[in-house]
C-alpha positions as a Markdown table, in Angstrom:
| # | Residue | x | y | z |
|---|---|---|---|---|
| 1 | Met | 34.4 | 112.7 | 187.5 |
| 2 | Ile | 30.3 | 112.7 | 187.2 |
| 3 | Thr | 28.3 | 111.5 | 189.7 |
| 4 | Val | 24.3 | 109.9 | 189.7 |
| 5 | Ala | 23.4 | 113.2 | 190.0 |
| 6 | Asp | 24.8 | 115.0 | 187.5 |
| 7 | Val | 23.4 | 112.3 | 185.3 |
| 8 | Val | 20.2 | 113.3 | 186.7 |
| 9 | Ala | 21.1 | 117.0 | 185.9 |
| 10 | Asp | 21.5 | 116.5 | 182.6 |
| 11 | Pro | 17.7 | 117.3 | 181.0 |
| 12 | Thr | 18.5 | 115.7 | 177.7 |
| 13 | Leu | 17.5 | 112.3 | 179.7 |
| 14 | Asn | 14.2 | 113.3 | 181.6 |
| 15 | Leu | 15.5 | 110.9 | 184.6 |
| 16 | His | 14.0 | 111.1 | 187.8 |
| 17 | Val | 14.7 | 110.0 | 191.2 |
| 18 | Val | 12.4 | 108.0 | 193.5 |
| 19 | Ala | 14.0 | 106.9 | 196.2 |
| 20 | Gly | 18.1 | 107.3 | 197.7 |
| 21 | Ser | 18.6 | 110.6 | 197.1 |
| 22 | Thr | 21.3 | 110.5 | 199.9 |
| 23 | Gly | 23.8 | 108.1 | 197.4 |
| 24 | Leu | 23.9 | 110.9 | 194.4 |
| 25 | Gly | 27.5 | 111.8 | 195.1 |
| 26 | Arg | 28.3 | 108.6 | 194.2 |
| 27 | Arg | 31.0 | 108.6 | 191.2 |
| 28 | Val | 29.4 | 106.9 | 187.9 |
| 29 | Thr | 32.4 | 105.2 | 185.8 |
| 30 | Ser | 30.3 | 103.2 | 183.4 |
| 31 | Ala | 26.5 | 102.7 | 182.5 |
| 32 | His | 25.5 | 98.8 | 182.3 |
| 33 | Val | 22.0 | 97.2 | 180.8 |
| 34 | Ser | 21.2 | 93.8 | 183.4 |
| 35 | Glu | 18.5 | 91.9 | 183.3 |
| 36 | Leu | 20.0 | 89.6 | 186.1 |
| 37 | Val | 18.5 | 89.3 | 189.8 |
| 38 | Ala | 22.0 | 88.0 | 190.8 |
| 39 | Pro | 24.5 | 90.2 | 188.5 |
| 40 | Arg | 27.0 | 91.1 | 191.3 |
| 41 | Asp | 30.0 | 88.5 | 189.3 |
| 42 | Trp | 29.1 | 90.7 | 185.8 |
| 43 | Leu | 29.8 | 94.2 | 187.3 |
| 44 | Arg | 33.0 | 96.1 | 188.9 |
| 45 | Gly | 31.7 | 98.6 | 190.0 |
| 46 | Gly | 30.5 | 102.7 | 189.3 |
| 47 | Glu | 27.9 | 101.6 | 187.0 |
| 48 | Leu | 24.9 | 103.0 | 186.5 |
| 49 | Leu | 22.5 | 99.8 | 186.4 |
| 50 | Met | 19.6 | 99.9 | 183.9 |
| 51 | Thr | 16.8 | 96.9 | 183.8 |
| 52 | Val | 13.6 | 96.7 | 183.2 |
| 53 | Gly | 13.1 | 94.6 | 185.8 |
| 54 | Leu | 11.9 | 91.5 | 183.6 |
| 55 | Leu | 12.7 | 88.5 | 186.0 |
| 56 | Leu | 12.9 | 91.0 | 189.1 |
| 57 | Pro | 9.8 | 89.4 | 191.7 |
| 58 | Met | 8.7 | 92.7 | 192.9 |
| 59 | Thr | 8.9 | 91.7 | 197.0 |
| 60 | Val | 9.8 | 93.9 | 199.9 |
| 61 | Pro | 12.9 | 91.2 | 200.4 |
| 62 | Arg | 13.4 | 90.4 | 197.0 |
| 63 | Cys | 14.1 | 93.4 | 195.8 |
| 64 | Gln | 16.0 | 94.3 | 198.9 |
| 65 | Asp | 18.3 | 91.4 | 198.3 |
| 66 | Tyr | 18.6 | 92.5 | 195.1 |
| 67 | Leu | 19.6 | 96.2 | 195.6 |
| 68 | Ser | 22.2 | 94.7 | 198.2 |
| 69 | Glu | 24.2 | 93.0 | 195.7 |
| 70 | Cys | 24.1 | 95.5 | 193.8 |
| 71 | Asp | 25.2 | 97.8 | 196.9 |
| 72 | Ala | 27.6 | 95.4 | 197.4 |
| 73 | Ala | 29.2 | 95.1 | 193.9 |
| 74 | Gly | 29.9 | 98.9 | 194.4 |
| 75 | Val | 26.9 | 100.3 | 191.5 |
| 76 | Ala | 26.5 | 103.9 | 190.8 |
| 77 | Gly | 23.1 | 103.8 | 190.8 |
| 78 | Val | 20.4 | 101.6 | 189.9 |
| 79 | Ala | 17.6 | 102.8 | 186.4 |
| 80 | Leu | 14.8 | 101.5 | 186.3 |
| 81 | Gly | 13.2 | 101.7 | 182.7 |
| 82 | Val | 9.2 | 101.8 | 183.0 |
| 83 | Gly | 6.9 | 103.1 | 180.0 |
| 84 | His | 3.6 | 101.3 | 177.6 |
| 85 | Gly | 5.2 | 97.9 | 176.3 |
| 86 | Leu | 7.6 | 97.3 | 179.6 |
| 87 | Pro | 6.6 | 95.4 | 182.8 |
| 88 | Tyr | 6.1 | 98.4 | 184.6 |
| 89 | Val | 4.4 | 101.6 | 183.9 |
| 90 | Asp | 5.6 | 103.5 | 187.1 |
| 91 | Cys | 7.9 | 102.6 | 189.4 |
| 92 | Pro | 6.9 | 99.7 | 191.9 |
| 93 | Asp | 6.2 | 100.9 | 195.7 |
| 94 | Glu | 8.1 | 97.4 | 196.5 |
| 95 | Leu | 11.0 | 98.6 | 194.7 |
| 96 | Arg | 11.4 | 101.9 | 195.6 |
| 97 | Gln | 10.7 | 101.3 | 199.7 |
| 98 | Ala | 13.8 | 98.5 | 199.2 |
| 99 | Ala | 16.1 | 101.4 | 197.3 |
| 100 | Glu | 15.1 | 103.6 | 200.2 |
| 101 | Glu | 15.9 | 101.0 | 203.1 |
| 102 | Val | 18.7 | 99.7 | 201.5 |
| 103 | Gly | 20.3 | 103.4 | 200.4 |
| 104 | Val | 21.5 | 103.2 | 196.8 |
| 105 | Pro | 19.9 | 105.8 | 194.6 |
| 106 | Leu | 16.7 | 105.1 | 192.4 |
| 107 | Leu | 15.9 | 106.3 | 189.0 |
| 108 | Val | 13.4 | 106.0 | 186.8 |
| 109 | Val | 13.9 | 106.4 | 183.1 |
| 110 | Pro | 10.9 | 107.2 | 181.2 |
| 111 | Asp | 10.0 | 105.1 | 177.8 |
| 112 | Glu | 11.0 | 108.1 | 175.7 |
| 113 | Thr | 14.1 | 108.0 | 176.9 |
| 114 | Pro | 16.2 | 104.6 | 175.8 |
| 115 | Phe | 18.5 | 102.5 | 176.9 |
| 116 | Ile | 21.5 | 103.5 | 174.6 |
| 117 | Ala | 20.9 | 107.5 | 174.9 |
| 118 | Val | 21.5 | 107.3 | 178.7 |
| 119 | Thr | 24.9 | 105.1 | 177.9 |
| 120 | Lys | 26.1 | 107.6 | 174.7 |
| 121 | Trp | 25.5 | 110.1 | 177.1 |
| 122 | Val | 27.4 | 108.7 | 180.7 |
| 123 | Phe | 30.3 | 107.7 | 177.9 |
| 124 | Glu | 30.3 | 111.0 | 175.8 |
| 125 | Thr | 30.2 | 112.9 | 179.4 |
| 126 | Ile | 33.4 | 110.1 | 180.5 |
| 127 | Ala | 35.5 | 110.6 | 177.5 |
| 128 | Ala | 35.4 | 115.2 | 177.6 |
| 129 | Gln | 36.2 | 115.2 | 180.7 |
| 130 | Glu | 39.3 | 112.9 | 180.1 |
| 131 | Arg | 40.1 | 115.2 | 177.3 |
| 132 | His | 39.8 | 118.3 | 179.3 |
| 133 | Asp | 41.7 | 116.8 | 182.4 |
| 134 | Leu | 44.6 | 115.6 | 179.3 |
| 135 | Gln | 44.3 | 119.0 | 178.1 |
| 136 | Thr | 45.1 | 120.9 | 181.1 |
| 137 | Ala | 47.9 | 118.0 | 182.5 |
| 138 | Met | 49.5 | 119.0 | 178.9 |
| 139 | Glu | 49.2 | 122.9 | 179.8 |
| 140 | Ile | 50.5 | 122.0 | 183.3 |
| 141 | Asn | 53.5 | 119.4 | 181.6 |
| 142 | Arg | 54.4 | 122.6 | 179.1 |
| 143 | Thr | 54.4 | 125.2 | 182.6 |
| 144 | Leu | 56.5 | 123.1 | 184.1 |
| 145 | Thr | 59.1 | 122.4 | 181.4 |
| 146 | Ala | 59.6 | 125.9 | 180.8 |
| 147 | Val | 60.5 | 126.8 | 184.2 |
| 148 | Ala | 62.9 | 123.9 | 184.3 |
| 149 | Thr | 65.6 | 126.3 | 182.5 |
| 150 | Asn | 65.2 | 128.1 | 185.4 |
| 151 | Ala | 68.2 | 130.0 | 187.0 |
| 152 | Ala | 67.1 | 128.2 | 190.5 |
| 153 | Pro | 65.2 | 124.8 | 188.9 |
| 154 | Leu | 63.2 | 123.2 | 192.2 |
| 155 | Ala | 62.5 | 126.2 | 193.5 |
| 156 | Ala | 60.7 | 127.1 | 189.9 |
| 157 | Leu | 59.2 | 123.6 | 190.0 |
| 158 | Val | 57.3 | 123.8 | 193.0 |
| 159 | Ser | 56.4 | 126.7 | 193.0 |
| 160 | Ala | 54.7 | 125.9 | 189.1 |
| 161 | Trp | 53.5 | 123.0 | 190.8 |
| 162 | Ser | 51.4 | 124.7 | 193.8 |
| 163 | Ala | 49.9 | 127.2 | 191.3 |
| 164 | Ala | 48.5 | 124.0 | 189.0 |
| 165 | Ser | 47.8 | 121.8 | 191.9 |
| 166 | Asp | 46.2 | 121.0 | 194.8 |
| 167 | Thr | 48.6 | 118.3 | 195.7 |
| 168 | Pro | 51.1 | 118.9 | 197.7 |
| 169 | Cys | 54.8 | 118.0 | 196.7 |
| 170 | Val | 57.9 | 117.5 | 199.2 |
| 171 | Val | 61.5 | 117.4 | 198.1 |
| 172 | Cys | 64.4 | 116.0 | 200.3 |
| 173 | Asp | 67.9 | 115.0 | 200.3 |
| 174 | Gly | 69.1 | 111.6 | 200.9 |
| 175 | Arg | 69.4 | 111.9 | 204.2 |
| 176 | Gly | 65.4 | 113.2 | 204.1 |
| 177 | Arg | 66.8 | 117.0 | 204.9 |
| 178 | Leu | 63.7 | 119.4 | 203.6 |
| 179 | Leu | 64.8 | 120.8 | 199.4 |
| 180 | Ala | 62.1 | 122.2 | 198.9 |
| 181 | Ala | 57.7 | 122.4 | 199.3 |
| 182 | Thr | 54.3 | 123.8 | 197.7 |
| 183 | Ser | 53.3 | 126.2 | 199.4 |
| 184 | Thr | 49.8 | 123.2 | 200.0 |
| 185 | Ala | 52.3 | 121.1 | 202.3 |
| 186 | Asp | 51.8 | 122.7 | 205.3 |
| 187 | Pro | 54.0 | 122.0 | 208.4 |
| 188 | Ala | 53.0 | 118.3 | 209.6 |
| 189 | Phe | 52.8 | 117.3 | 206.2 |
| 190 | Val | 56.1 | 118.4 | 205.4 |
| 191 | Asp | 57.3 | 116.8 | 208.5 |
| 192 | Arg | 55.8 | 113.3 | 207.5 |
| 193 | Ala | 57.3 | 113.4 | 203.4 |
| 194 | Cys | 60.8 | 114.0 | 205.3 |
| 195 | Arg | 60.3 | 110.8 | 207.2 |
| 196 | Ala | 58.5 | 108.7 | 204.7 |
| 197 | Pro | 61.4 | 107.3 | 202.7 |
| 198 | Phe | 63.0 | 106.2 | 206.2 |
| 199 | Asp | 59.7 | 104.1 | 206.9 |
| 200 | Pro | 60.3 | 100.3 | 206.3 |
| 201 | Arg | 57.4 | 100.6 | 203.7 |
| 202 | Ala | 59.2 | 102.2 | 201.6 |
| 203 | Gly | 61.4 | 99.6 | 200.7 |
| 204 | Arg | 64.4 | 100.2 | 198.1 |
| 205 | Gly | 62.8 | 100.7 | 194.6 |
| 206 | Ser | 62.4 | 104.1 | 192.8 |
| 207 | Trp | 58.8 | 104.3 | 194.0 |
| 208 | Ala | 56.6 | 103.3 | 196.9 |
| 209 | Met | 53.7 | 103.8 | 198.6 |
| 210 | Val | 53.5 | 104.9 | 202.3 |
| 211 | Gly | 50.5 | 105.3 | 203.8 |
| 212 | Glu | 48.8 | 108.5 | 202.0 |
| 213 | Val | 51.7 | 109.1 | 200.3 |
| 214 | Glu | 53.4 | 108.4 | 197.4 |
| 215 | Val | 57.6 | 108.2 | 197.4 |
| 216 | His | 59.8 | 108.6 | 194.5 |
| 217 | Ala | 63.6 | 108.0 | 195.3 |
| 218 | Val | 66.4 | 110.6 | 192.5 |
| 219 | Gly | 69.4 | 108.4 | 192.1 |
| 220 | Ala | 70.2 | 104.9 | 190.6 |
| 221 | Asp | 72.7 | 103.2 | 193.5 |
| 222 | Val | 72.4 | 105.6 | 196.1 |
| 223 | Pro | 69.1 | 107.8 | 196.9 |
| 224 | Leu | 70.7 | 111.7 | 196.1 |
| 225 | Ala | 66.6 | 112.6 | 196.8 |
| 226 | Tyr | 63.0 | 111.7 | 197.5 |
| 227 | Val | 60.1 | 113.1 | 195.7 |
| 228 | Val | 57.1 | 112.6 | 198.0 |
| 229 | Leu | 53.4 | 113.1 | 196.7 |
| 230 | Arg | 49.9 | 113.1 | 198.2 |
| 231 | Ala | 49.0 | 110.2 | 196.8 |
| 232 | Asp | 45.0 | 110.9 | 196.4 |
| 233 | Met | 45.4 | 113.2 | 193.6 |
| 234 | Asp | 43.0 | 113.9 | 190.9 |
| 235 | Ala | 43.9 | 113.2 | 187.2 |
| 236 | Thr | 45.0 | 116.2 | 186.2 |
| 237 | Ser | 47.6 | 115.7 | 189.0 |
| 238 | Arg | 48.1 | 112.4 | 188.1 |
| 239 | Asn | 48.6 | 113.1 | 184.5 |
| 240 | Ser | 51.3 | 115.5 | 185.1 |
| 241 | Ser | 53.1 | 114.3 | 188.3 |
| 242 | Thr | 55.4 | 112.2 | 185.9 |
| 243 | Val | 56.9 | 115.2 | 184.3 |
| 244 | Leu | 57.5 | 117.2 | 187.5 |
| 245 | Val | 59.1 | 113.8 | 189.5 |
| 246 | Ser | 61.4 | 113.9 | 186.0 |
| 247 | Leu | 62.2 | 117.3 | 185.8 |
| 248 | Ile | 63.2 | 116.9 | 189.5 |
| 249 | Ala | 64.9 | 113.7 | 189.2 |
| 250 | Leu | 66.8 | 115.8 | 186.0 |
| 251 | Asp | 68.3 | 119.5 | 188.3 |
| 252 | Val | 69.0 | 116.5 | 191.2 |
| 253 | Glu | 71.1 | 114.9 | 188.9 |
| 254 | Arg | 72.5 | 117.9 | 187.3 |
| 255 | Arg | 73.6 | 119.7 | 191.4 |
| 256 | Asn | 75.1 | 116.3 | 191.7 |
| 257 | Leu | 77.1 | 115.9 | 188.7 |
| 258 | Ser | 78.5 | 119.6 | 189.7 |
| 259 | Asp | 79.1 | 118.8 | 192.9 |
| 260 | Gln | 81.6 | 115.2 | 192.1 |
| 261 | Thr | 84.4 | 117.0 | 191.0 |
| 262 | Glu | 84.4 | 119.0 | 194.2 |
| 263 | Trp | 84.0 | 115.4 | 196.0 |
| 264 | Arg | 87.2 | 114.1 | 194.5 |
| 265 | Arg | 89.2 | 117.3 | 194.9 |
| 266 | Arg | 88.7 | 116.9 | 198.7 |
| 267 | Gly | 89.6 | 113.7 | 198.1 |
| 268 | Gln | 92.4 | 114.1 | 196.2 |
| 269 | Val | 93.6 | 116.8 | 199.7 |
| 270 | Leu | 93.5 | 113.7 | 201.8 |
| 271 | Thr | 95.4 | 111.4 | 200.6 |
| 272 | Gln | 97.7 | 113.9 | 200.4 |
| 273 | Leu | 97.0 | 114.7 | 204.3 |
| 274 | Leu | 97.7 | 111.0 | 205.0 |
| 275 | Arg | 101.0 | 111.2 | 203.9 |
| 276 | Pro | 103.8 | 110.6 | 207.2 |
| 277 | Gly | 106.1 | 113.4 | 207.6 |
| 278 | Ile | 104.1 | 116.2 | 206.1 |
| 279 | Lys | 104.9 | 119.8 | 207.5 |
| 280 | Arg | 102.7 | 121.6 | 209.7 |
| 281 | Glu | 102.0 | 124.3 | 207.1 |
| 282 | Arg | 101.2 | 122.0 | 204.1 |
| 283 | Ala | 98.8 | 120.2 | 206.2 |
| 284 | Gln | 97.4 | 124.3 | 206.8 |
| 285 | His | 97.4 | 125.2 | 203.7 |
| 286 | Leu | 96.1 | 122.5 | 202.3 |
| 287 | Ser | 93.3 | 122.0 | 204.8 |
| 288 | Ala | 92.1 | 126.3 | 204.4 |
| 289 | Ser | 92.1 | 125.4 | 200.6 |
| 290 | Ile | 88.7 | 123.9 | 200.9 |
| 291 | Gly | 87.2 | 125.1 | 203.9 |
| 292 | Leu | 88.1 | 123.8 | 206.7 |
| 293 | Thr | 88.5 | 124.9 | 210.0 |
| 294 | Gly | 88.9 | 122.5 | 212.6 |
| 295 | Glu | 91.8 | 121.9 | 214.9 |
| 296 | Phe | 91.2 | 118.1 | 214.9 |
| 297 | Leu | 89.9 | 115.3 | 212.6 |
| 298 | Gln | 89.4 | 111.5 | 212.6 |
| 299 | Val | 90.1 | 108.8 | 210.6 |
| 300 | Ala | 87.7 | 106.2 | 210.0 |
| 301 | Val | 87.7 | 103.1 | 207.8 |
| 302 | Ile | 85.2 | 101.3 | 206.2 |
| 303 | Ser | 86.1 | 97.3 | 204.6 |
| 304 | Ala | 83.9 | 97.6 | 201.2 |
| 305 | Asp | 82.3 | 95.5 | 198.4 |
| 306 | Asp | 81.8 | 98.0 | 196.5 |
| 307 | Pro | 83.9 | 100.6 | 197.6 |
| 308 | Asp | 83.1 | 103.4 | 195.2 |
| 309 | Ala | 79.1 | 103.1 | 196.4 |
| 310 | Leu | 79.8 | 102.9 | 199.8 |
| 311 | Ala | 82.0 | 106.1 | 199.5 |
| 312 | Phe | 79.4 | 107.8 | 197.2 |
| 313 | Arg | 77.1 | 107.2 | 200.0 |
| 314 | Val | 79.1 | 108.8 | 202.7 |
| 315 | His | 79.9 | 111.8 | 201.0 |
| 316 | Leu | 76.4 | 112.2 | 200.9 |
| 317 | Gly | 75.3 | 111.6 | 204.6 |
| 318 | Leu | 78.1 | 113.7 | 205.8 |
| 319 | Asp | 78.5 | 117.5 | 205.2 |
| 320 | Gly | 82.2 | 118.1 | 204.7 |
| 321 | Ala | 83.8 | 115.1 | 205.5 |
| 322 | Leu | 87.0 | 114.5 | 203.1 |
| 323 | Val | 86.4 | 110.9 | 201.6 |
| 324 | Arg | 88.9 | 108.6 | 199.6 |
| 325 | Val | 88.4 | 105.3 | 198.0 |
| 326 | His | 91.9 | 103.0 | 199.3 |
| 327 | Gly | 91.5 | 99.5 | 198.0 |
| 328 | Ala | 89.5 | 97.8 | 198.7 |
| 329 | Thr | 88.2 | 100.4 | 202.0 |
| 330 | Val | 86.8 | 103.6 | 202.1 |
| 331 | Glu | 88.5 | 106.0 | 204.5 |
| 332 | Val | 86.5 | 109.3 | 206.0 |
| 333 | Ala | 88.0 | 112.0 | 207.8 |
| 334 | Tyr | 85.8 | 114.5 | 209.9 |
| 335 | Cys | 85.9 | 116.7 | 212.4 |
| 336 | Asp | 82.9 | 115.8 | 214.2 |
| 337 | Pro | 83.4 | 112.8 | 216.2 |
| 338 | Ala | 80.3 | 112.3 | 217.3 |
| 339 | Ala | 79.1 | 112.4 | 213.7 |
| 340 | Leu | 81.6 | 110.2 | 212.8 |
| 341 | Ala | 80.9 | 107.4 | 214.7 |
| 342 | Lys | 77.0 | 107.3 | 213.6 |
| 343 | Ala | 77.6 | 107.5 | 210.0 |
| 344 | Val | 80.1 | 104.8 | 210.4 |
| 345 | Ala | 77.8 | 103.0 | 212.2 |
| 346 | Ala | 75.1 | 103.2 | 210.0 |
| 347 | His | 76.9 | 102.5 | 206.6 |
| 348 | Ala | 79.1 | 99.8 | 208.0 |
| 349 | Asp | 76.3 | 97.9 | 208.3 |
| 350 | Gly | 77.7 | 94.7 | 209.6 |
| 351 | Arg | 81.3 | 95.1 | 207.5 |
| 352 | Pro | 84.6 | 95.4 | 209.1 |
| 353 | Ala | 85.6 | 99.3 | 211.0 |
| 354 | Gly | 88.1 | 100.5 | 212.6 |
| 355 | Ile | 87.9 | 104.7 | 213.5 |
| 356 | Gly | 91.6 | 106.2 | 214.5 |
| 357 | Ala | 91.9 | 108.9 | 217.1 |
| 358 | Val | 91.1 | 112.9 | 217.5 |
| 359 | Thr | 94.4 | 113.9 | 216.1 |
| 360 | Ala | 96.2 | 117.3 | 214.2 |
| 361 | Pro | 95.7 | 117.2 | 210.0 |
| 362 | Glu | 99.8 | 117.7 | 210.1 |
| 363 | Thr | 99.4 | 113.5 | 212.2 |
| 364 | Leu | 95.7 | 112.6 | 210.5 |
| 365 | Ala | 97.8 | 109.8 | 209.2 |
| 366 | Val | 98.2 | 108.0 | 212.1 |
| 367 | Ser | 94.8 | 108.2 | 212.6 |
| 368 | Ala | 94.6 | 107.1 | 210.0 |
| 369 | Met | 96.4 | 103.6 | 210.4 |
| 370 | Gln | 95.4 | 103.3 | 213.7 |
| 371 | Ala | 91.2 | 102.8 | 212.1 |
| 372 | Arg | 93.4 | 100.3 | 209.4 |
| 373 | Ser | 94.6 | 98.0 | 212.0 |
| 374 | Leu | 91.9 | 97.8 | 214.2 |
| 375 | Leu | 89.7 | 96.7 | 210.9 |
| 376 | Pro | 91.0 | 92.6 | 211.3 |
| 377 | Ile | 89.2 | 92.6 | 215.6 |
| 378 | Ser | 86.4 | 94.4 | 214.3 |
| 379 | Glu | 85.4 | 91.7 | 211.5 |
| 380 | Gln | 86.6 | 89.2 | 214.6 |
| 381 | Leu | 84.1 | 90.9 | 217.1 |
| 382 | Gly | 81.0 | 91.7 | 214.4 |
| 383 | Arg | 80.7 | 95.6 | 215.6 |
| 384 | Val | 83.2 | 98.8 | 215.0 |
| 385 | Val | 85.5 | 99.2 | 216.9 |
| 386 | Ser | 87.8 | 102.3 | 218.1 |
| 387 | Ala | 91.6 | 103.4 | 218.7 |
| 388 | Ser | 89.8 | 105.4 | 221.8 |
| 389 | Glu | 88.0 | 102.2 | 223.9 |
| 390 | Gly | 89.6 | 102.6 | 227.3 |
| 391 | Glu | 89.0 | 98.6 | 227.8 |
| 392 | Thr | 91.7 | 97.6 | 226.1 |
| 393 | Val | 92.2 | 94.8 | 228.2 |
| 394 | Ser | 89.0 | 93.9 | 227.9 |
| 395 | Leu | 88.9 | 94.6 | 223.7 |
| 396 | Leu | 92.2 | 91.6 | 223.4 |
| 397 | Leu | 90.8 | 89.5 | 226.2 |
| 398 | Ser | 87.4 | 89.5 | 223.6 |
| 399 | Leu | 89.3 | 87.9 | 220.7 |
| 400 | Gly | 90.3 | 84.8 | 222.4 |
| 401 | Pro | 87.8 | 81.7 | 222.8 |
| 402 | Pro | 85.6 | 82.7 | 225.1 |
| 403 | Glu | 86.1 | 79.0 | 227.3 |
| 404 | Val | 89.4 | 79.3 | 227.0 |
| 405 | Val | 89.2 | 83.6 | 228.5 |
| 406 | Arg | 86.6 | 82.0 | 231.1 |
| 407 | Gly | 88.4 | 78.9 | 232.0 |
| 408 | Phe | 92.0 | 81.4 | 232.9 |
| 409 | Ala | 89.8 | 83.6 | 234.7 |
| 410 | Asp | 88.0 | 80.9 | 236.7 |
| 411 | Ala | 91.2 | 79.5 | 237.5 |
| 412 | Val | 93.0 | 82.0 | 239.4 |
| 413 | Leu | 89.8 | 83.5 | 241.1 |
| 414 | Ala | 88.7 | 80.4 | 242.0 |
| 415 | Pro | 89.9 | 80.3 | 246.1 |
| 416 | Leu | 87.4 | 83.8 | 246.3 |
| 417 | Asp | 84.8 | 81.8 | 244.5 |
| 418 | His | 84.3 | 79.4 | 247.2 |
| 419 | Leu | 83.9 | 82.7 | 249.4 |
| 420 | Asp | 80.4 | 83.5 | 250.8 |
| 421 | Pro | 78.9 | 85.3 | 248.6 |
| 422 | Arg | 79.6 | 89.2 | 250.5 |
| 423 | Asp | 82.9 | 88.1 | 251.0 |
| 424 | Arg | 83.4 | 87.4 | 247.9 |
| 425 | Leu | 81.5 | 90.5 | 246.2 |
| 426 | Glu | 83.9 | 92.5 | 248.6 |
| 427 | Ser | 87.2 | 91.0 | 247.8 |
| 428 | Leu | 86.5 | 90.9 | 244.3 |
| 429 | Arg | 85.6 | 95.0 | 244.6 |
| 430 | Thr | 88.8 | 95.4 | 246.6 |
| 431 | Leu | 91.1 | 93.7 | 244.6 |
| 432 | Asp | 90.1 | 95.6 | 241.4 |
| 433 | Gln | 89.5 | 99.1 | 243.0 |
| 434 | Trp | 93.5 | 98.9 | 244.6 |
| 435 | Leu | 95.2 | 97.6 | 241.4 |
| 436 | Arg | 93.3 | 100.7 | 239.2 |
| 437 | Val | 95.5 | 102.8 | 241.9 |
| 438 | Asn | 98.7 | 100.3 | 241.4 |
| 439 | Gly | 98.1 | 99.3 | 244.4 |
| 440 | Ala | 98.9 | 102.5 | 246.7 |
| 441 | Trp | 96.4 | 102.6 | 250.3 |
| 442 | Asp | 95.6 | 105.2 | 250.6 |
| 443 | Pro | 94.1 | 106.1 | 247.2 |
| 444 | Ala | 92.1 | 102.6 | 247.3 |
| 445 | Ala | 90.8 | 103.4 | 250.4 |
| 446 | Gln | 89.3 | 106.0 | 249.4 |
| 447 | Arg | 88.1 | 104.9 | 246.5 |
| 448 | Leu | 86.4 | 102.1 | 248.9 |
| 449 | Ser | 85.4 | 104.6 | 252.0 |
| 450 | Leu | 87.3 | 102.4 | 254.0 |
| 451 | His | 90.8 | 102.5 | 256.4 |
| 452 | Arg | 93.6 | 101.7 | 254.5 |
| 453 | Asn | 94.4 | 98.3 | 257.5 |
| 454 | Thr | 91.3 | 97.2 | 256.0 |
| 455 | Val | 92.1 | 97.3 | 252.3 |
| 456 | Arg | 95.1 | 95.6 | 253.7 |
| 457 | Asn | 94.2 | 92.9 | 255.5 |
| 458 | Arg | 91.9 | 92.3 | 252.4 |
| 459 | Ile | 94.6 | 91.9 | 250.2 |
| 460 | Asp | 96.6 | 90.3 | 252.4 |
| 461 | Arg | 94.0 | 87.6 | 252.9 |
| 462 | Ile | 94.1 | 87.7 | 248.8 |
| 463 | Ala | 97.4 | 87.0 | 248.7 |
| 464 | Ala | 97.1 | 84.0 | 251.8 |
| 465 | Leu | 94.1 | 82.8 | 249.8 |
| 466 | Thr | 95.3 | 82.6 | 245.5 |
| 467 | Gly | 98.6 | 82.2 | 246.6 |
| 468 | Arg | 99.9 | 84.9 | 244.6 |
| 469 | Arg | 103.2 | 87.8 | 245.7 |
| 470 | Leu | 100.8 | 90.9 | 245.2 |
| 471 | Asp | 104.5 | 92.3 | 245.7 |
| 472 | Asp | 105.4 | 91.1 | 242.1 |
| 473 | Gly | 104.2 | 92.5 | 239.4 |
| 474 | Glu | 103.5 | 89.1 | 237.4 |
| 475 | Asp | 101.1 | 88.1 | 239.8 |
| 476 | Arg | 100.0 | 91.1 | 239.8 |
| 477 | Met | 99.2 | 91.0 | 236.0 |
| 478 | Glu | 97.2 | 87.6 | 236.1 |
| 479 | Leu | 95.0 | 88.5 | 238.5 |
| 480 | Trp | 94.8 | 92.2 | 236.7 |
| 481 | Leu | 94.0 | 90.1 | 233.5 |
| 482 | Ala | 91.0 | 87.9 | 235.1 |
| 483 | Leu | 89.5 | 90.3 | 236.1 |
| 484 | Lys | 89.2 | 91.8 | 233.3 |
| 485 | Ala | 88.8 | 88.8 | 231.5 |
| 486 | Arg | 85.4 | 88.2 | 233.4 |
| 487 | Ala | 84.2 | 92.1 | 232.6 |
| 488 | Ala | 84.7 | 90.7 | 228.9 |
| 489 | Leu | 83.1 | 88.0 | 228.6 |
| 490 | Pro | 80.7 | 87.6 | 231.6 |
| 491 | Arg | 78.7 | 84.7 | 231.6 |
């Protein structure tokens, strides 16, 4: 990069600053000659604009208008040619004053320095810098390629990048866990970088800008890892960053290929564990062969349009899980129920999914059967369903048409609904707690903090109002189902 100060500093050009010295740090990207008094539409920014002021009315207001338009167009500076045979022998005070007020660097080009000399110097200097940057980038690329054959390529690549560039680089896995980071990446940047791939702005492409960083995804369909670089890198780092990302991607893909063999072996072990009637000793031997030390496992089943891709995503998201594709479903066995439920919720994404009960490895087929049987219920409810859900009756009731279920509850509980609000609440609460303890008076009284006779009087009244005999199993079941229907489908 060259600046206005660099152009002025070259003794061969003999340029002088006459105003706007505070802007000498502006970047120069080209040199351009124009005598237009309104040149904005012909500028792209970064120009050192040269003029002899032939058409410029030399008054302070008109000079201010001219320089303000140049400033708005992003020019680096304005150079006025002066000397014999030109409109001005010296820089006019009006132009000098306007440049100070607008803040645009104003240079004087003496008559012994032709404009073409300035133009040639600018473009030659930029070209020389670009050649230098490219050569430096090629040296960095050669270094990166050499260390990529290291026994630990990822660590070697990150270390080499730290030595060659000030641009911080962070590599995290598909779940945002840190794999490697350059020494130039402070903890705050590392934290931001590991969260950036999951920012809504990241989208689903292979490359995205998220705030001040750029995120490169590694992996065709399912991201295996992310390479995060600070976006404001210099030209040399920019030229080498693509090689860095490519070499990191090669290492990640290579490690993934070697991991797939173990993943498929664990899937075969799961298939054997799911065979009904497997002996306990055999199940323990299979578990030990893949390093499973937990006494209990749990199976989840997820329907999928592309089960292979979904199985791969689940495998990446759950360390140590047993994953297999079974028809149009993905079956997962895992030792941590909370982590399994979280993973299923994340990966099901609206698909039918069921989770069986926690069980020992030798009875894992039972958990799998439960999970499979819950898929139709999950599809109808539109959510993940678990065999451990306590409100089984409410779950079944929620499968019926809402108007039918509510109509049944209203028909059974109508006599109680017509009581005044306080009596209604007390009656329904008493009935619920009494039914929960199977009609036992003392436990119900204890739950309600009432005397047993008060509970008995309320239950007798409910029986009279509803016309149900509460010593009859069917009548009690109707009342219980009506209460559960209200809980499953509240208005």
